[in-house]
Biotite code that builds the C-alpha atoms (Angstrom):
import biotite.structure as struc

atoms = struc.array([
    struc.Atom([72.694, 10.272, -50.121], chain_id="A", res_id=1, res_name="MET", atom_name="CA", element="C"),
    struc.Atom([69.599, 12.285, -48.921], chain_id="A", res_id=2, res_name="ASN", atom_name="CA", element="C"),
    struc.Atom([68.631, 11.340, -45.578], chain_id="A", res_id=3, res_name="LYS", atom_name="CA", element="C"),
    struc.Atom([65.432, 9.584, -46.432], chain_id="A", res_id=4, res_name="LEU", atom_name="CA", element="C"),
    struc.Atom([67.368, 7.070, -48.612], chain_id="A", res_id=5, res_name="GLN", atom_name="CA", element="C"),
    struc.Atom([69.729, 7.123, -45.227], chain_id="A", res_id=6, res_name="ILE", atom_name="CA", element="C"),
    struc.Atom([66.869, 6.335, -43.267], chain_id="A", res_id=7, res_name="LYS", atom_name="CA", element="C"),
    struc.Atom([64.913, 3.539, -45.966], chain_id="A", res_id=8, res_name="GLY", atom_name="CA", element="C"),
    struc.Atom([68.551, 1.867, -45.797], chain_id="A", res_id=9, res_name="SER", atom_name="CA", element="C"),
    struc.Atom([70.041, 2.264, -42.172], chain_id="A", res_id=10, res_name="TRP", atom_name="CA", element="C"),
    struc.Atom([69.606, -1.906, -41.516], chain_id="A", res_id=11, res_name="ASN", atom_name="CA", element="C"),
    struc.Atom([71.620, -2.160, -43.866], chain_id="A", res_id=12, res_name="SER", atom_name="CA", element="C"),
    struc.Atom([74.393, 0.418, -43.903], chain_id="A", res_id=13, res_name="MET", atom_name="CA", element="C"),
    struc.Atom([74.509, -0.651, -39.842], chain_id="A", res_id=14, res_name="LYS", atom_name="CA", element="C"),
    struc.Atom([75.687, -4.400, -40.808], chain_id="A", res_id=15, res_name="GLY", atom_name="CA", element="C"),
    struc.Atom([77.853, -3.119, -43.675], chain_id="A", res_id=16, res_name="LYS", atom_name="CA", element="C"),
    struc.Atom([79.557, -0.751, -41.340], chain_id="A", res_id=17, res_name="LEU", atom_name="CA", element="C"),
    struc.Atom([80.105, -3.460, -38.230], chain_id="A", res_id=18, res_name="LYS", atom_name="CA", element="C"),
    struc.Atom([81.424, -5.906, -40.717], chain_id="A", res_id=19, res_name="GLN", atom_name="CA", element="C"),
    struc.Atom([84.078, -2.727, -41.586], chain_id="A", res_id=20, res_name="LYS", atom_name="CA", element="C"),
    struc.Atom([84.236, -0.908, -38.179], chain_id="A", res_id=21, res_name="TYR", atom_name="CA", element="C"),
    struc.Atom([84.240, -3.242, -35.345], chain_id="A", res_id=22, res_name="ALA", atom_name="CA", element="C"),
    struc.Atom([85.185, -0.883, -33.161], chain_id="A", res_id=23, res_name="ASN", atom_name="CA", element="C"),
    struc.Atom([81.094, 1.053, -33.898], chain_id="A", res_id=24, res_name="LEU", atom_name="CA", element="C"),
    struc.Atom([78.965, 0.062, -31.068], chain_id="A", res_id=25, res_name="THR", atom_name="CA", element="C"),
    struc.Atom([74.937, -0.067, -30.871], chain_id="A", res_id=26, res_name="ASN", atom_name="CA", element="C"),
    struc.Atom([74.630, 2.950, -29.082], chain_id="A", res_id=27, res_name="ASP", atom_name="CA", element="C"),
    struc.Atom([76.871, 4.725, -32.074], chain_id="A", res_id=28, res_name="ASP", atom_name="CA", element="C"),
    struc.Atom([74.675, 2.692, -35.231], chain_id="A", res_id=29, res_name="LEU", atom_name="CA", element="C"),
    struc.Atom([71.267, 3.533, -33.492], chain_id="A", res_id=30, res_name="THR", atom_name="CA", element="C"),
    struc.Atom([71.922, 7.505, -32.694], chain_id="A", res_id=31, res_name="TYR", atom_name="CA", element="C"),
    struc.Atom([70.617, 7.877, -36.210], chain_id="A", res_id=32, res_name="VAL", atom_name="CA", element="C"),
    struc.Atom([67.291, 7.766, -34.811], chain_id="A", res_id=33, res_name="GLU", atom_name="CA", element="C"),
    struc.Atom([66.242, 11.671, -35.544], chain_id="A", res_id=34, res_name="GLY", atom_name="CA", element="C"),
    struc.Atom([69.593, 12.548, -34.832], chain_id="A", res_id=35, res_name="LYS", atom_name="CA", element="C"),
    struc.Atom([72.100, 12.763, -37.983], chain_id="A", res_id=36, res_name="GLU", atom_name="CA", element="C"),
    struc.Atom([74.333, 15.489, -37.083], chain_id="A", res_id=37, res_name="ASP", atom_name="CA", element="C"),
    struc.Atom([75.303, 14.215, -34.318], chain_id="A", res_id=38, res_name="GLU", atom_name="CA", element="C"),
    struc.Atom([75.718, 10.222, -35.177], chain_id="A", res_id=39, res_name="LEU", atom_name="CA", element="C"),
    struc.Atom([77.667, 12.223, -38.096], chain_id="A", res_id=40, res_name="PHE", atom_name="CA", element="C"),
    struc.Atom([80.047, 13.787, -35.259], chain_id="A", res_id=41, res_name="GLY", atom_name="CA", element="C"),
    struc.Atom([79.065, 10.336, -33.181], chain_id="A", res_id=42, res_name="ARG", atom_name="CA", element="C"),
    struc.Atom([80.783, 8.536, -36.248], chain_id="A", res_id=43, res_name="LEU", atom_name="CA", element="C"),
    struc.Atom([84.097, 11.334, -36.716], chain_id="A", res_id=44, res_name="GLN", atom_name="CA", element="C"),
    struc.Atom([85.219, 10.576, -33.133], chain_id="A", res_id=45, res_name="LYS", atom_name="CA", element="C"),
    struc.Atom([85.500, 7.089, -33.290], chain_id="A", res_id=46, res_name="SER", atom_name="CA", element="C"),
    struc.Atom([86.460, 6.175, -37.009], chain_id="A", res_id=47, res_name="LEU", atom_name="CA", element="C"),
    struc.Atom([88.931, 9.751, -37.431], chain_id="A", res_id=48, res_name="GLY", atom_name="CA", element="C"),
    struc.Atom([87.113, 10.183, -40.597], chain_id="A", res_id=49, res_name="LYS", atom_name="CA", element="C"),
    struc.Atom([85.922, 13.945, -42.128], chain_id="A", res_id=50, res_name="THR", atom_name="CA", element="C"),
    struc.Atom([81.762, 14.176, -42.419], chain_id="A", res_id=51, res_name="LYS", atom_name="CA", element="C"),
    struc.Atom([82.073, 13.943, -46.309], chain_id="A", res_id=52, res_name="GLU", atom_name="CA", element="C"),
    struc.Atom([85.084, 11.099, -45.713], chain_id="A", res_id=53, res_name="GLN", atom_name="CA", element="C"),
    struc.Atom([82.017, 9.892, -44.556], chain_id="A", res_id=54, res_name="ILE", atom_name="CA", element="C"),
    struc.Atom([79.392, 10.419, -46.117], chain_id="A", res_id=55, res_name="GLN", atom_name="CA", element="C"),
    struc.Atom([80.957, 9.611, -49.321], chain_id="A", res_id=56, res_name="ALA", atom_name="CA", element="C"),
    struc.Atom([81.644, 5.398, -47.152], chain_id="A", res_id=57, res_name="GLU", atom_name="CA", element="C"),
    struc.Atom([77.998, 5.315, -46.897], chain_id="A", res_id=58, res_name="LEU", atom_name="CA", element="C"),
    struc.Atom([76.925, 6.295, -49.933], chain_id="A", res_id=59, res_name="ALA", atom_name="CA", element="C"),
    struc.Atom([79.718, 4.007, -51.429], chain_id="A", res_id=60, res_name="SER", atom_name="CA", element="C"),
    struc.Atom([77.893, 0.982, -49.539], chain_id="A", res_id=61, res_name="LEU", atom_name="CA", element="C"),
])
């Protein structure tokens, strides 16, 4: 999934991620605005997964 695809479907993904991972906050999910690498870092910290695992999950949503 490339950056443009991520941005284009982010609102849909945010809802799905909130449903799947209740411990994610709005702050975690709105952090994407211009800070993709930092977002992955926050998601890694919150979810305890690698960047590759998170990217695979996002691609499967």
